[in-house]
C-alpha positions as CSV (number, residue, x, y, z in Angstrom):
1,X,95.1,92.6,95.8
2,X,93.7,96.1,96.3
3,X,95.3,99.1,94.6
4,X,94.6,102.7,95.6
5,X,95.8,105.6,93.5
6,X,96.0,108.6,95.8
7,X,96.3,112.0,94.4
8,X,96.3,115.6,95.6
9,X,97.2,118.7,93.7
10,X,100.6,117.8,92.1
11,X,101.4,114.8,94.3
12,X,100.3,111.2,93.8
13,X,101.1,107.8,95.2
14,X,100.2,104.1,94.6
15,X,99.2,101.8,97.5
16,X,99.0,98.1,97.0
17,X,97.3,96.2,99.8
18,X,97.6,99.3,102.1
19,X,101.4,99.8,101.5
20,X,102.9,102.7,99.6
21,X,104.7,101.4,96.5
22,X,105.7,104.7,94.9
23,X,105.0,108.4,95.1
24,X,106.0,111.6,93.5
25,X,104.8,114.4,91.2
26,X,103.9,111.8,88.6
27,X,103.9,108.1,88.3
28,X,104.8,106.9,84.8
29,X,102.8,104.2,83.1
30,X,105.9,102.1,82.7
31,X,106.5,102.3,86.5
32,X,102.9,101.3,87.2
33,X,103.1,98.4,84.8
34,X,106.4,97.2,86.3
35,X,104.8,97.3,89.8
36,X,101.7,95.5,88.6
37,X,103.8,92.8,86.9
38,X,105.8,92.2,90.1
39,X,102.6,92.0,92.2
40,X,100.5,89.8,89.9
41,X,96.8,89.9,89.2
42,X,94.7,92.9,90.4
43,X,91.4,92.3,92.2
44,X,90.3,95.9,92.7
45,X,91.6,99.4,91.9
46,X,90.3,102.9,92.8
47,X,91.3,106.5,92.7
48,X,90.8,108.6,95.8
49,X,91.5,112.3,96.4
50,X,93.7,113.2,99.3
51,X,92.7,116.2,101.5
52,X,94.9,119.0,100.2
53,X,95.2,120.8,103.5
54,X,96.4,117.5,105.1
55,X,98.8,116.8,102.3
56,X,100.2,120.4,102.5
57,X,100.8,119.9,106.2
58,X,102.6,116.5,105.8
59,X,104.3,117.1,102.5
60,X,104.3,113.5,101.4
61,X,102.1,110.4,101.7
62,X,102.6,108.1,104.6
63,X,103.7,104.4,104.2
64,X,100.4,103.2,105.7
65,X,97.1,104.1,103.9
66,X,95.2,104.2,107.2
67,X,97.1,107.4,108.0
68,X,95.9,109.3,104.9
69,X,93.2,111.9,105.3
70,X,90.9,111.7,102.2
71,X,88.6,114.4,100.8
72,X,85.0,114.0,101.9
Protein backbone atom coordinates (compact mmCIF):
# COMPACT_ATOMS: atom_id res chain seq x y z
CA UNK A 1 0.00 0.00 0.00
CA UNK A 2 1.36 3.43 -0.94
CA UNK A 3 0.17 6.61 0.76
CA UNK A 4 0.79 10.09 -0.64
CA UNK A 5 -0.06 13.16 1.41
CA UNK A 6 -0.60 15.94 -1.15
CA UNK A 7 -0.60 19.51 0.06
CA UNK A 8 -0.64 22.95 -1.46
CA UNK A 9 -1.23 26.22 0.34
CA UNK A 10 -4.34 25.60 2.48
CA UNK A 11 -5.54 22.44 0.70
CA UNK A 12 -4.48 18.86 1.31
CA UNK A 13 -5.47 15.38 0.31
CA UNK A 14 -4.63 11.77 1.02
CA UNK A 15 -4.11 9.23 -1.75
CA UNK A 16 -3.89 5.52 -1.04
CA UNK A 17 -2.67 3.37 -3.92
CA UNK A 18 -3.33 6.27 -6.30
CA UNK A 19 -6.94 6.91 -5.26
CA UNK A 20 -8.08 10.00 -3.36
CA UNK A 21 -9.43 9.01 0.07
CA UNK A 22 -10.06 12.46 1.55
CA UNK A 23 -9.30 16.12 0.94
CA UNK A 24 -10.00 19.50 2.45
CA UNK A 25 -8.46 22.43 4.29
CA UNK A 26 -7.19 20.01 6.91
CA UNK A 27 -7.18 16.27 7.51
CA UNK A 28 -7.56 15.40 11.16
CA UNK A 29 -5.37 12.80 12.77
CA UNK A 30 -8.45 10.82 13.80
CA UNK A 31 -9.67 10.74 10.18
CA UNK A 32 -6.23 9.63 9.04
CA UNK A 33 -6.08 6.88 11.64
CA UNK A 34 -9.57 5.65 10.69
CA UNK A 35 -8.55 5.44 7.03
CA UNK A 36 -5.32 3.61 7.88
CA UNK A 37 -7.18 1.20 10.14
CA UNK A 38 -9.65 0.41 7.34
CA UNK A 39 -6.90 -0.12 4.76
CA UNK A 40 -4.49 -2.17 6.85
CA UNK A 41 -0.71 -2.09 7.03
CA UNK A 42 1.20 0.71 5.29
CA UNK A 43 4.18 -0.14 3.10
CA UNK A 44 5.27 3.40 2.12
CA UNK A 45 4.21 6.97 2.81
CA UNK A 46 5.40 10.30 1.44
CA UNK A 47 4.53 13.98 1.39
CA UNK A 48 4.60 15.83 -1.91
CA UNK A 49 3.92 19.49 -2.67
CA UNK A 50 1.23 20.27 -5.24
CA UNK A 51 1.99 22.98 -7.83
CA UNK A 52 0.08 25.97 -6.41
CA UNK A 53 -0.74 27.50 -9.80
CA UNK A 54 -2.19 24.20 -10.97
CA UNK A 55 -4.18 23.79 -7.74
CA UNK A 56 -5.48 27.35 -8.06
CA UNK A 57 -6.70 26.62 -11.58
CA UNK A 58 -8.40 23.34 -10.59
CA UNK A 59 -9.63 24.24 -7.10
CA UNK A 60 -9.51 20.67 -5.77
CA UNK A 61 -7.44 17.53 -6.13
CA UNK A 62 -8.47 14.99 -8.78
CA UNK A 63 -9.50 11.44 -7.91
CA UNK A 64 -6.50 10.00 -9.78
CA UNK A 65 -3.02 10.90 -8.52
CA UNK A 66 -1.63 10.70 -12.07
CA UNK A 67 -3.53 13.92 -12.89
CA UNK A 68 -1.84 15.97 -10.14
CA UNK A 69 0.86 18.46 -11.12
CA UNK A 70 3.59 18.44 -8.48
CA UNK A 71 6.11 21.14 -7.59
CA UNK A 72 9.50 20.58 -9.18
